Legacy VTK file of the C-alpha trace (Angstrom):
# vtk DataFile Version 3.0
C-alpha trace
ASCII
DATASET POLYDATA
POINTS 187 float
129.837 184.574 76.178
130.300 188.150 74.960
131.751 189.258 71.616
135.193 190.037 73.064
135.482 186.587 74.619
134.339 184.994 71.361
136.928 186.897 69.293
139.714 186.071 71.766
138.680 182.422 71.784
138.543 182.379 67.973
142.044 183.771 67.510
143.405 181.621 70.327
142.051 178.527 68.594
143.654 179.599 65.300
147.243 179.774 66.602
148.093 176.094 65.976
146.822 176.379 62.410
148.797 179.630 61.990
152.049 177.936 63.060
151.371 174.896 60.868
150.596 177.065 57.837
153.852 178.971 58.211
155.599 175.607 57.933
153.402 174.598 54.989
154.107 177.882 53.206
157.838 177.538 53.790
157.927 174.099 52.143
156.306 175.289 48.919
157.980 177.110 46.063
156.742 180.683 46.515
153.069 179.878 47.073
150.672 182.289 45.431
147.942 184.035 47.369
145.409 181.634 45.817
147.249 178.669 47.395
147.450 180.491 50.728
143.728 181.225 50.549
143.000 177.572 49.617
144.949 176.445 52.682
143.173 179.046 54.816
139.786 177.882 53.557
140.553 174.221 54.286
141.935 174.980 57.748
139.066 177.404 58.443
136.389 174.923 57.342
137.812 172.158 59.515
138.235 174.556 62.437
134.577 175.605 62.027
133.352 172.016 62.073
135.403 170.708 65.001
133.803 172.826 67.746
130.394 171.840 66.371
131.360 168.167 66.461
132.830 168.706 69.927
129.642 170.378 71.100
127.588 167.377 69.937
130.091 164.991 71.523
130.008 167.031 74.719
126.312 166.585 74.875
126.649 162.829 74.249
129.864 161.605 75.888
132.249 164.255 77.146
134.435 162.135 79.419
135.856 159.836 76.723
136.640 162.646 74.271
138.355 164.818 76.858
140.485 161.876 77.976
141.785 161.063 74.483
141.739 164.226 72.314
145.250 165.314 73.330
146.677 161.876 72.437
144.921 161.858 69.059
146.268 165.329 68.218
149.757 164.399 69.416
149.945 161.206 67.334
148.610 162.891 64.167
150.947 165.877 64.456
154.021 163.773 65.251
153.210 161.466 62.337
152.755 164.337 59.864
155.742 166.247 61.239
157.943 163.155 61.224
156.978 162.503 57.632
157.988 166.047 56.694
161.312 165.764 58.551
162.105 162.459 56.815
161.277 163.984 53.419
163.518 166.957 54.218
166.411 164.680 55.219
166.162 162.380 52.196
169.060 162.525 49.816
167.936 163.986 46.569
168.450 166.675 44.029
169.075 169.788 46.101
168.240 171.937 43.085
164.856 170.304 42.503
162.160 172.872 43.026
159.743 172.400 45.918
156.117 171.541 45.144
153.748 174.263 43.967
150.908 173.146 46.254
150.078 170.674 48.983
147.632 167.852 48.398
144.074 168.345 49.608
144.105 165.361 51.983
147.448 166.343 53.499
146.003 169.772 54.305
142.790 168.267 55.688
144.742 165.854 57.901
146.970 168.659 59.175
143.919 170.843 59.767
142.209 168.084 61.752
145.324 167.505 63.829
145.657 171.209 64.665
141.941 171.638 65.374
141.435 168.940 67.983
141.786 171.601 70.663
138.732 173.274 69.111
136.952 169.935 69.441
137.700 169.974 73.165
136.538 173.603 73.373
133.303 172.593 71.650
132.784 169.941 74.313
133.220 172.576 77.017
130.867 174.956 75.237
128.156 172.285 75.361
127.801 173.077 79.069
127.591 176.859 78.647
124.873 179.073 77.288
126.567 180.041 74.004
125.490 180.338 70.412
127.625 177.446 69.130
127.031 178.310 65.458
128.261 181.896 65.870
131.210 180.760 67.980
132.204 178.041 65.478
131.954 180.518 62.596
134.123 183.011 64.493
136.745 180.309 65.093
136.624 179.288 61.428
136.955 182.869 60.169
139.876 183.586 62.499
141.577 180.395 61.323
140.986 181.301 57.679
142.672 184.669 58.236
145.550 183.332 60.322
146.266 180.314 58.087
146.278 182.435 54.942
148.604 184.903 56.656
150.792 182.042 57.890
151.187 180.649 54.366
152.238 184.068 53.078
154.775 184.451 55.902
156.049 180.961 55.060
156.469 182.106 51.451
159.230 184.459 52.556
160.817 182.080 55.050
160.961 179.134 52.611
163.557 180.533 50.184
165.809 181.427 53.108
165.723 177.863 54.440
165.801 175.934 51.156
165.341 172.168 51.611
165.582 172.648 55.385
162.152 174.348 55.254
160.439 170.953 55.183
162.453 169.860 58.225
161.554 173.064 60.069
157.883 172.686 59.089
157.887 169.106 60.375
159.542 170.151 63.618
156.888 172.862 64.049
154.126 170.244 63.754
155.905 167.930 66.198
156.351 170.888 68.554
152.645 171.718 68.382
151.826 168.079 69.179
154.249 168.077 72.117
152.802 171.371 73.370
149.271 169.928 73.283
150.408 166.918 75.290
152.419 169.088 77.701
149.458 171.431 78.258
147.216 168.470 79.006
149.511 167.002 81.640
150.777 170.282 83.108
147.897 172.638 82.307
LINES 1 188
187 0 1 2 3 4 5 6 7 8 9 10 11 12 13 14 15 16 17 18 19 20 21 22 23 24 25 26 27 28 29 30 31 32 33 34 35 36 37 38 39 40 41 42 43 44 45 46 47 48 49 50 51 52 53 54 55 56 57 58 59 60 61 62 63 64 65 66 67 68 69 70 71 72 73 74 75 76 77 78 79 80 81 82 83 84 85 86 87 88 89 90 91 92 93 94 95 96 97 98 99 100 101 102 103 104 105 106 107 108 109 110 111 112 113 114 115 116 117 118 119 120 121 122 123 124 125 126 127 128 129 130 131 132 133 134 135 136 137 138 139 140 141 142 143 144 145 146 147 148 149 150 151 152 153 154 155 156 157 158 159 160 161 162 163 164 165 166 167 168 169 170 171 172 173 174 175 176 177 178 179 180 181 182 183 184 185 186
């Protein structure tokens, strides 16, 4: 795989994380760049590891993983998105300020859910002559950049949406999950 294909693959794999981080940024109260970078680092690290795990799984047992990865991603994203929608719909103090940062494990879970497509890509790469380390690092770096950028875009969208930002963020995650499932059945 040449450098152009690797870069295109890397940024293609980062799009789910980009969309999710826009939603995450919108639900926070004006996240600082340090919080955006923290989110980007978490998403990027997970997105670096998943193609490596996928590559190993592809070598060991590709059929099972390919059959179930879309369902795992769908369930995780719908669960997380549904949780965000419910939180956004809850009656509460409308003037209460949104959180300053997301919890580590919430970000890791979201990152895993949005990176399962990279796991499937890693499985496919197991059957090609590619440098899996370089490819995984490219995917991770692209995700770091795109997730950090997504959080900063969400920073500006959040104040416009108010409490509805959490609902929109949840719907984005559910939409990503539905798109993964749709692509599997109609791709």
